[in-house]
C-alpha beads as a LAMMPS data file, in Angstrom:
LAMMPS data file: protein, C-alpha beads

369 atoms
368 bonds

1 atom types
1 bond types

-500.0 500.0 xlo xhi
-500.0 500.0 ylo yhi
-500.0 500.0 zlo zhi

Masses

1 110.0

Atoms # bond

1 1 1 0.000 0.000 0.000
2 1 1 1.279 3.483 -0.913
3 1 1 2.371 5.459 2.141
4 1 1 0.863 8.684 0.764
5 1 1 -2.636 7.167 0.640
6 1 1 -5.004 8.360 3.385
7 1 1 -6.612 5.536 5.357
8 1 1 -9.078 5.370 8.244
9 1 1 -9.070 2.787 11.026
10 1 1 -11.366 2.226 14.012
11 1 1 -9.915 0.536 17.103
12 1 1 -12.435 -0.621 19.686
13 1 1 -12.309 -2.066 23.191
14 1 1 -11.083 -1.239 26.663
15 1 1 -12.251 -1.407 30.251
16 1 1 -8.788 -1.953 31.746
17 1 1 -5.200 -1.143 30.860
18 1 1 -4.862 -4.739 29.643
19 1 1 -7.057 -3.818 26.671
20 1 1 -6.286 -0.112 26.283
21 1 1 -2.486 -0.222 26.212
22 1 1 -2.318 -2.899 23.458
23 1 1 -4.807 -0.827 21.436
24 1 1 -2.602 2.262 21.742
25 1 1 0.518 0.242 20.898
26 1 1 -1.125 -1.088 17.716
27 1 1 -2.248 2.418 16.684
28 1 1 1.232 3.867 17.172
29 1 1 2.810 0.993 15.208
30 1 1 0.386 1.611 12.320
31 1 1 1.288 5.319 12.449
32 1 1 4.966 4.458 12.100
33 1 1 4.277 2.196 9.107
34 1 1 1.651 4.431 7.499
35 1 1 1.787 8.035 8.766
36 1 1 -1.298 9.115 6.798
37 1 1 -3.708 7.148 8.978
38 1 1 -6.743 8.671 10.674
39 1 1 -7.837 6.798 13.811
40 1 1 -11.038 6.717 15.793
41 1 1 -11.253 4.733 19.024
42 1 1 -14.585 3.409 20.279
43 1 1 -14.793 2.641 24.004
44 1 1 -17.298 2.249 26.824
45 1 1 -18.605 5.386 28.537
46 1 1 -17.263 5.794 32.053
47 1 1 -14.330 3.425 31.527
48 1 1 -10.673 4.413 31.669
49 1 1 -10.204 4.427 27.881
50 1 1 -12.274 7.628 27.753
51 1 1 -9.400 9.312 29.625
52 1 1 -6.307 7.372 28.501
53 1 1 -6.949 7.468 24.742
54 1 1 -7.233 11.294 24.465
55 1 1 -4.133 11.589 26.691
56 1 1 -2.291 9.764 23.897
57 1 1 -3.565 12.119 21.203
58 1 1 -6.376 10.035 19.684
59 1 1 -10.097 10.720 19.313
60 1 1 -12.576 8.433 21.047
61 1 1 -16.341 7.892 21.002
62 1 1 -18.127 6.228 23.926
63 1 1 -20.869 3.585 23.833
64 1 1 -23.415 3.012 26.619
65 1 1 -22.358 -0.585 27.264
66 1 1 -21.267 -2.794 30.145
67 1 1 -20.750 -6.488 30.761
68 1 1 -23.434 -9.021 31.578
69 1 1 -23.062 -10.021 35.242
70 1 1 -22.595 -13.786 35.616
71 1 1 -24.327 -13.791 39.000
72 1 1 -27.936 -12.662 39.452
73 1 1 -27.890 -8.860 39.424
74 1 1 -30.393 -6.049 38.888
75 1 1 -27.792 -4.497 36.576
76 1 1 -28.588 -7.227 34.026
77 1 1 -32.047 -5.713 33.520
78 1 1 -30.505 -2.797 31.616
79 1 1 -28.163 -4.952 29.525
80 1 1 -30.519 -5.531 26.533
81 1 1 -31.224 -1.777 26.284
82 1 1 -27.509 -0.945 26.503
83 1 1 -26.706 -3.521 23.828
84 1 1 -29.338 -2.229 21.376
85 1 1 -28.284 1.379 22.035
86 1 1 -24.609 0.499 21.474
87 1 1 -25.278 -1.431 18.271
88 1 1 -27.166 1.519 16.778
89 1 1 -24.561 4.068 17.887
90 1 1 -21.694 1.868 16.632
91 1 1 -23.445 1.648 13.252
92 1 1 -23.824 5.447 13.097
93 1 1 -20.156 5.947 14.031
94 1 1 -18.973 3.498 11.371
95 1 1 -21.210 4.960 8.630
96 1 1 -19.964 8.462 9.423
97 1 1 -16.242 7.669 9.843
98 1 1 -16.102 5.139 6.952
99 1 1 -13.141 3.019 8.160
100 1 1 -11.377 0.633 5.785
101 1 1 -10.680 -1.789 8.650
102 1 1 -11.809 -2.218 12.271
103 1 1 -9.650 -3.648 15.068
104 1 1 -11.025 -5.137 18.291
105 1 1 -8.877 -5.613 21.386
106 1 1 -11.495 -7.106 23.720
107 1 1 -13.663 -5.410 26.291
108 1 1 -17.307 -4.362 26.268
109 1 1 -17.281 -1.823 23.428
110 1 1 -15.568 -4.035 20.864
111 1 1 -18.561 -6.400 20.632
112 1 1 -21.138 -3.968 19.155
113 1 1 -18.494 -2.149 17.094
114 1 1 -17.083 -5.213 15.330
115 1 1 -20.523 -6.816 14.995
116 1 1 -21.741 -3.759 13.081
117 1 1 -18.523 -3.407 11.061
118 1 1 -18.722 -7.033 9.977
119 1 1 -22.403 -6.688 8.988
120 1 1 -21.410 -3.693 6.811
121 1 1 -18.741 -5.754 5.019
122 1 1 -15.750 -4.009 6.606
123 1 1 -12.701 -6.253 7.252
124 1 1 -12.052 -6.883 10.966
125 1 1 -9.149 -8.124 13.090
126 1 1 -9.206 -9.020 16.774
127 1 1 -6.276 -9.219 19.168
128 1 1 -6.583 -11.548 22.156
129 1 1 -4.123 -10.923 24.981
130 1 1 -4.857 -13.872 27.280
131 1 1 -4.418 -17.634 27.265
132 1 1 -8.168 -17.908 27.923
133 1 1 -10.054 -15.500 25.649
134 1 1 -12.727 -13.094 26.771
135 1 1 -16.343 -13.749 25.841
136 1 1 -16.475 -10.803 23.401
137 1 1 -13.627 -12.137 21.258
138 1 1 -15.045 -15.673 21.342
139 1 1 -18.399 -14.377 20.072
140 1 1 -16.724 -12.357 17.301
141 1 1 -14.357 -15.100 16.101
142 1 1 -16.493 -16.308 13.192
143 1 1 -17.157 -12.796 11.904
144 1 1 -13.591 -11.480 11.622
145 1 1 -10.860 -12.098 9.069
146 1 1 -7.817 -12.422 11.364
147 1 1 -7.202 -13.272 15.033
148 1 1 -3.850 -12.323 16.578
149 1 1 -2.970 -14.190 19.788
150 1 1 -0.137 -14.350 22.318
151 1 1 -0.286 -18.016 23.329
152 1 1 -0.082 -21.369 21.599
153 1 1 -3.038 -23.775 21.656
154 1 1 -5.671 -21.106 20.924
155 1 1 -7.256 -23.213 18.176
156 1 1 -9.459 -24.753 20.876
157 1 1 -11.203 -21.354 21.097
158 1 1 -10.815 -19.873 17.610
159 1 1 -10.867 -21.062 13.963
160 1 1 -7.341 -22.326 13.297
161 1 1 -7.106 -20.850 9.790
162 1 1 -7.601 -17.311 11.168
163 1 1 -4.978 -17.542 13.920
164 1 1 -1.623 -15.832 13.989
165 1 1 0.691 -16.024 17.025
166 1 1 2.157 -12.542 17.398
167 1 1 2.718 -12.049 21.118
168 1 1 1.132 -9.101 22.885
169 1 1 1.622 -5.526 21.691
170 1 1 3.314 -3.483 24.389
171 1 1 4.106 0.190 24.651
172 1 1 7.533 0.869 23.156
173 1 1 8.077 3.850 25.456
174 1 1 7.542 1.641 28.529
175 1 1 10.100 -1.060 27.725
176 1 1 12.953 1.255 26.710
177 1 1 14.768 1.211 30.059
178 1 1 18.442 0.994 29.061
179 1 1 20.530 3.724 30.674
180 1 1 17.602 5.121 32.672
181 1 1 18.461 3.869 36.166
182 1 1 20.043 7.122 37.376
183 1 1 17.131 9.143 35.994
184 1 1 14.693 6.735 37.688
185 1 1 16.390 7.117 41.086
186 1 1 16.198 10.888 40.762
187 1 1 12.578 10.884 39.549
188 1 1 11.237 8.706 42.381
189 1 1 13.574 10.132 45.054
190 1 1 15.295 6.784 45.636
191 1 1 18.471 5.817 47.480
192 1 1 20.854 4.220 44.958
193 1 1 22.429 2.113 47.724
194 1 1 19.165 0.261 48.461
195 1 1 17.341 -2.455 46.527
196 1 1 14.054 -1.315 44.984
197 1 1 10.750 -3.193 45.011
198 1 1 8.067 -2.181 42.490
199 1 1 4.479 -3.129 43.388
200 1 1 1.897 -2.920 40.592
201 1 1 -1.608 -4.345 40.730
202 1 1 -2.678 -3.524 37.200
203 1 1 -4.187 -0.274 35.978
204 1 1 -7.017 -0.437 38.545
205 1 1 -4.900 -1.645 41.474
206 1 1 -5.026 -4.896 43.451
207 1 1 -6.842 -4.794 46.773
208 1 1 -5.479 -8.088 48.130
209 1 1 -1.867 -7.009 47.537
210 1 1 -2.532 -3.585 49.068
211 1 1 -4.207 -5.138 52.135
212 1 1 -1.422 -7.716 52.607
213 1 1 1.158 -4.937 52.796
214 1 1 -0.976 -2.617 54.945
215 1 1 -1.768 -5.459 57.379
216 1 1 1.960 -6.076 57.883
217 1 1 3.229 -2.556 57.252
218 1 1 5.715 -2.569 60.150
219 1 1 7.496 -5.583 58.658
220 1 1 7.675 -3.983 55.202
221 1 1 8.952 -0.710 56.686
222 1 1 11.743 -2.523 58.535
223 1 1 12.875 -4.496 55.499
224 1 1 16.081 -3.139 53.991
225 1 1 14.620 -1.953 50.689
226 1 1 12.582 0.870 49.182
227 1 1 9.135 0.570 47.614
228 1 1 7.545 2.157 44.564
229 1 1 3.907 1.261 45.132
230 1 1 1.159 1.734 42.542
231 1 1 -1.912 1.326 44.709
232 1 1 -4.565 1.958 42.064
233 1 1 -7.431 4.432 42.320
234 1 1 -9.493 2.460 44.839
235 1 1 -6.692 1.834 47.327
236 1 1 -4.822 5.113 46.991
237 1 1 -6.249 7.179 49.846
238 1 1 -6.041 4.413 52.468
239 1 1 -2.548 3.404 51.373
240 1 1 -1.217 6.952 51.245
241 1 1 -2.621 7.807 54.695
242 1 1 -1.192 4.638 56.295
243 1 1 2.281 5.276 54.864
244 1 1 2.154 8.950 55.848
245 1 1 1.145 8.033 59.397
246 1 1 4.011 5.525 59.621
247 1 1 6.485 8.274 58.620
248 1 1 8.267 5.804 56.351
249 1 1 10.436 7.851 53.996
250 1 1 11.377 4.947 51.716
251 1 1 7.838 3.961 50.572
252 1 1 6.555 5.983 47.615
253 1 1 2.830 5.565 46.905
254 1 1 1.331 6.417 43.505
255 1 1 -2.251 6.103 42.341
256 1 1 -1.085 5.410 38.792
257 1 1 2.443 5.495 37.378
258 1 1 2.641 7.133 33.960
259 1 1 6.441 6.828 33.764
260 1 1 6.493 3.008 33.822
261 1 1 9.808 2.937 31.949
262 1 1 11.454 4.627 34.945
263 1 1 9.643 2.360 37.418
264 1 1 10.867 -0.722 35.548
265 1 1 14.376 0.731 35.256
266 1 1 14.590 1.254 39.025
267 1 1 13.159 -2.131 40.053
268 1 1 15.267 -5.017 41.338
269 1 1 12.125 -7.065 42.040
270 1 1 8.486 -6.628 40.990
271 1 1 5.259 -7.771 42.647
272 1 1 2.480 -7.844 40.068
273 1 1 -0.842 -9.266 39.000
274 1 1 -0.465 -11.750 36.134
275 1 1 -2.469 -9.975 33.449
276 1 1 -1.274 -10.679 29.931
277 1 1 0.148 -7.204 29.304
278 1 1 1.905 -7.056 32.682
279 1 1 3.568 -10.391 31.880
280 1 1 4.532 -9.193 28.389
281 1 1 6.047 -5.936 29.675
282 1 1 7.959 -7.561 32.546
283 1 1 9.290 -10.227 30.172
284 1 1 10.430 -7.579 27.680
285 1 1 12.316 -5.563 30.332
286 1 1 13.705 -8.735 31.972
287 1 1 12.981 -8.194 35.675
288 1 1 12.615 -10.687 38.528
289 1 1 8.966 -10.958 39.544
290 1 1 6.533 -12.418 42.069
291 1 1 3.111 -12.854 40.478
292 1 1 -0.103 -12.710 42.510
293 1 1 -2.715 -13.799 39.937
294 1 1 -6.182 -12.265 40.139
295 1 1 -8.317 -15.320 41.001
296 1 1 -11.590 -14.073 39.480
297 1 1 -10.319 -13.666 35.920
298 1 1 -12.190 -15.882 33.431
299 1 1 -11.245 -19.539 33.936
300 1 1 -8.499 -18.324 36.321
301 1 1 -6.374 -17.555 33.257
302 1 1 -3.986 -15.298 35.217
303 1 1 -2.872 -18.295 37.296
304 1 1 -2.379 -20.352 34.127
305 1 1 -0.374 -17.539 32.511
306 1 1 1.851 -17.140 35.583
307 1 1 2.340 -20.877 36.089
308 1 1 3.855 -21.161 32.604
309 1 1 6.611 -18.780 33.716
310 1 1 7.063 -20.470 37.097
311 1 1 7.565 -23.808 35.310
312 1 1 10.380 -22.192 33.305
313 1 1 11.974 -20.803 36.513
314 1 1 11.270 -17.311 35.173
315 1 1 8.995 -16.121 38.024
316 1 1 7.613 -16.863 41.473
317 1 1 3.923 -17.162 42.365
318 1 1 1.821 -16.484 45.465
319 1 1 -1.866 -17.409 45.392
320 1 1 -4.263 -14.567 46.087
321 1 1 -5.761 -16.276 49.149
322 1 1 -2.272 -16.794 50.613
323 1 1 -0.900 -13.343 49.928
324 1 1 -1.369 -12.064 53.484
325 1 1 0.642 -14.941 54.985
326 1 1 3.290 -15.554 52.307
327 1 1 4.033 -12.402 50.308
328 1 1 6.293 -10.703 52.853
329 1 1 8.479 -13.746 53.600
330 1 1 8.902 -14.621 49.904
331 1 1 9.769 -11.006 49.064
332 1 1 12.304 -10.824 51.898
333 1 1 13.889 -14.111 50.864
334 1 1 14.033 -13.109 47.181
335 1 1 15.428 -9.595 47.630
336 1 1 18.332 -10.999 49.674
337 1 1 19.197 -13.654 47.074
338 1 1 21.144 -11.837 44.358
339 1 1 21.668 -15.030 42.335
340 1 1 17.941 -15.786 42.333
341 1 1 17.104 -12.273 41.126
342 1 1 19.629 -12.511 38.289
343 1 1 18.535 -16.026 37.266
344 1 1 14.823 -15.103 37.185
345 1 1 15.534 -11.918 35.228
346 1 1 17.622 -13.867 32.717
347 1 1 14.970 -16.560 32.192
348 1 1 12.013 -14.188 31.850
349 1 1 13.930 -11.997 29.395
350 1 1 14.213 -15.032 27.072
351 1 1 10.393 -15.074 26.823
352 1 1 10.022 -11.392 25.923
353 1 1 8.559 -10.317 22.564
354 1 1 8.964 -6.639 21.728
355 1 1 7.788 -6.388 18.106
356 1 1 4.214 -7.740 18.359
357 1 1 2.772 -4.249 17.765
358 1 1 4.468 -3.982 14.377
359 1 1 3.548 -7.551 13.381
360 1 1 -0.131 -6.860 14.156
361 1 1 0.011 -3.451 12.440
362 1 1 1.166 -5.136 9.225
363 1 1 -1.714 -7.622 9.439
364 1 1 -4.183 -4.743 9.889
365 1 1 -2.826 -2.942 6.827
366 1 1 -3.009 -6.153 4.756
367 1 1 -6.788 -6.242 5.321
368 1 1 -7.317 -2.890 3.630
369 1 1 -8.656 -3.461 0.127

Bonds

1 1 1 2
2 1 2 3
3 1 3 4
4 1 4 5
5 1 5 6
6 1 6 7
7 1 7 8
8 1 8 9
9 1 9 10
10 1 10 11
11 1 11 12
12 1 12 13
13 1 13 14
14 1 14 15
15 1 15 16
16 1 16 17
17 1 17 18
18 1 18 19
19 1 19 20
20 1 20 21
21 1 21 22
22 1 22 23
23 1 23 24
24 1 24 25
25 1 25 26
26 1 26 27
27 1 27 28
28 1 28 29
29 1 29 30
30 1 30 31
31 1 31 32
32 1 32 33
33 1 33 34
34 1 34 35
35 1 35 36
36 1 36 37
37 1 37 38
38 1 38 39
39 1 39 40
40 1 40 41
41 1 41 42
42 1 42 43
43 1 43 44
44 1 44 45
45 1 45 46
46 1 46 47
47 1 47 48
48 1 48 49
49 1 49 50
50 1 50 51
51 1 51 52
52 1 52 53
53 1 53 54
54 1 54 55
55 1 55 56
56 1 56 57
57 1 57 58
58 1 58 59
59 1 59 60
60 1 60 61
61 1 61 62
62 1 62 63
63 1 63 64
64 1 64 65
65 1 65 66
66 1 66 67
67 1 67 68
68 1 68 69
69 1 69 70
70 1 70 71
71 1 71 72
72 1 72 73
73 1 73 74
74 1 74 75
75 1 75 76
76 1 76 77
77 1 77 78
78 1 78 79
79 1 79 80
80 1 80 81
81 1 81 82
82 1 82 83
83 1 83 84
84 1 84 85
85 1 85 86
86 1 86 87
87 1 87 88
88 1 88 89
89 1 89 90
90 1 90 91
91 1 91 92
92 1 92 93
93 1 93 94
94 1 94 95
95 1 95 96
96 1 96 97
97 1 97 98
98 1 98 99
99 1 99 100
100 1 100 101
101 1 101 102
102 1 102 103
103 1 103 104
104 1 104 105
105 1 105 106
106 1 106 107
107 1 107 108
108 1 108 109
109 1 109 110
110 1 110 111
111 1 111 112
112 1 112 113
113 1 113 114
114 1 114 115
115 1 115 116
116 1 116 117
117 1 117 118
118 1 118 119
119 1 119 120
120 1 120 121
121 1 121 122
122 1 122 123
123 1 123 124
124 1 124 125
125 1 125 126
126 1 126 127
127 1 127 128
128 1 128 129
129 1 129 130
130 1 130 131
131 1 131 132
132 1 132 133
133 1 133 134
134 1 134 135
135 1 135 136
136 1 136 137
137 1 137 138
138 1 138 139
139 1 139 140
140 1 140 141
141 1 141 142
142 1 142 143
143 1 143 144
144 1 144 145
145 1 145 146
146 1 146 147
147 1 147 148
148 1 148 149
149 1 149 150
150 1 150 151
151 1 151 152
152 1 152 153
153 1 153 154
154 1 154 155
155 1 155 156
156 1 156 157
157 1 157 158
158 1 158 159
159 1 159 160
160 1 160 161
161 1 161 162
162 1 162 163
163 1 163 164
164 1 164 165
165 1 165 166
166 1 166 167
167 1 167 168
168 1 168 169
169 1 169 170
170 1 170 171
171 1 171 172
172 1 172 173
173 1 173 174
174 1 174 175
175 1 175 176
176 1 176 177
177 1 177 178
178 1 178 179
179 1 179 180
180 1 180 181
181 1 181 182
182 1 182 183
183 1 183 184
184 1 184 185
185 1 185 186
186 1 186 187
187 1 187 188
188 1 188 189
189 1 189 190
190 1 190 191
191 1 191 192
192 1 192 193
193 1 193 194
194 1 194 195
195 1 195 196
196 1 196 197
197 1 197 198
198 1 198 199
199 1 199 200
200 1 200 201
201 1 201 202
202 1 202 203
203 1 203 204
204 1 204 205
205 1 205 206
206 1 206 207
207 1 207 208
208 1 208 209
209 1 209 210
210 1 210 211
211 1 211 212
212 1 212 213
213 1 213 214
214 1 214 215
215 1 215 216
216 1 216 217
217 1 217 218
218 1 218 219
219 1 219 220
220 1 220 221
221 1 221 222
222 1 222 223
223 1 223 224
224 1 224 225
225 1 225 226
226 1 226 227
227 1 227 228
228 1 228 229
229 1 229 230
230 1 230 231
231 1 231 232
232 1 232 233
233 1 233 234
234 1 234 235
235 1 235 236
236 1 236 237
237 1 237 238
238 1 238 239
239 1 239 240
240 1 240 241
241 1 241 242
242 1 242 243
243 1 243 244
244 1 244 245
245 1 245 246
246 1 246 247
247 1 247 248
248 1 248 249
249 1 249 250
250 1 250 251
251 1 251 252
252 1 252 253
253 1 253 254
254 1 254 255
255 1 255 256
256 1 256 257
257 1 257 258
258 1 258 259
259 1 259 260
260 1 260 261
261 1 261 262
262 1 262 263
263 1 263 264
264 1 264 265
265 1 265 266
266 1 266 267
267 1 267 268
268 1 268 269
269 1 269 270
270 1 270 271
271 1 271 272
272 1 272 273
273 1 273 274
274 1 274 275
275 1 275 276
276 1 276 277
277 1 277 278
278 1 278 279
279 1 279 280
280 1 280 281
281 1 281 282
282 1 282 283
283 1 283 284
284 1 284 285
285 1 285 286
286 1 286 287
287 1 287 288
288 1 288 289
289 1 289 290
290 1 290 291
291 1 291 292
292 1 292 293
293 1 293 294
294 1 294 295
295 1 295 296
296 1 296 297
297 1 297 298
298 1 298 299
299 1 299 300
300 1 300 301
301 1 301 302
302 1 302 303
303 1 303 304
304 1 304 305
305 1 305 306
306 1 306 307
307 1 307 308
308 1 308 309
309 1 309 310
310 1 310 311
311 1 311 312
312 1 312 313
313 1 313 314
314 1 314 315
315 1 315 316
316 1 316 317
317 1 317 318
318 1 318 319
319 1 319 320
320 1 320 321
321 1 321 322
322 1 322 323
323 1 323 324
324 1 324 325
325 1 325 326
326 1 326 327
327 1 327 328
328 1 328 329
329 1 329 330
330 1 330 331
331 1 331 332
332 1 332 333
333 1 333 334
334 1 334 335
335 1 335 336
336 1 336 337
337 1 337 338
338 1 338 339
339 1 339 340
340 1 340 341
341 1 341 342
342 1 342 343
343 1 343 344
344 1 344 345
345 1 345 346
346 1 346 347
347 1 347 348
348 1 348 349
349 1 349 350
350 1 350 351
351 1 351 352
352 1 352 353
353 1 353 354
354 1 354 355
355 1 355 356
356 1 356 357
357 1 357 358
358 1 358 359
359 1 359 360
360 1 360 361
361 1 361 362
362 1 362 363
363 1 363 364
364 1 364 365
365 1 365 366
366 1 366 367
367 1 367 368
368 1 368 369
């Protein structure tokens, strides 16, 4: 395709950083390959994509859509109305914007958007981040032309002839950490003579990890290390107040860390949820990690994702229901064992894929007639 030809692409999905950040990475990779591309994102009203996408310089439209609750809930009564409303609005958006291709990254909004795009004869591609796909992508599988995945064995969920193993698209600016350690120490106000622990619970935080540390805060304060702690929006106030009250000057609490490249550069050890994008980023930067998988993810796929790395001696794992009892002791043991940190970092680095965004971008451009 000629680089001077103007093209239009819709990218839809979101809900969490695990969907939004891959979407942004794909868009930026397409921009690099084909600068004359006009993008429109379609997300769910009230979700974090409505903030994060404009922050990255892209336009976004919001649909009135949410997930269907698996347990009995009054919220399910509004689901049919939300779905019909979103289908009609998605159709209007598509007819007005006239995209040549539509990309879905999972999440509530991608269902109506890709359903309508497919019915209008527009080529579609979906990107599935996890080893167990979300319900939206499973429902869309037969209506799209290409399915990009990060794990082997996905033919049990998707048509084999549509599959392409690409790895997960990750933000280039986040994994470029070489030579940034000094800058990271300065940015976070760290002591370069101490080991650094980075705690991240995903874009929305992780309550069980936050509680485990708060419940044993005296022990964490007395450990000979410093903490960069992304608490998430929900846990921020409680966490910040507890640390302030303790007068600990080596624990730095953040609601959300925008400069993740510096956080990764500073870290000697990471405690993280085992979402697909977190795993992909940590693998790409090659850092020792303790995973605490979120147990309520579909089919417990975070545990399955993390266990694959544990089996390769590339990570450690603490179950969510054991985090209060085991996280501190395992962290203390790991941070003192220099050889273990180096070995884990070496093994996880071997699993990193840093060009998935470009691979997927090329597949998107191939679909344009």
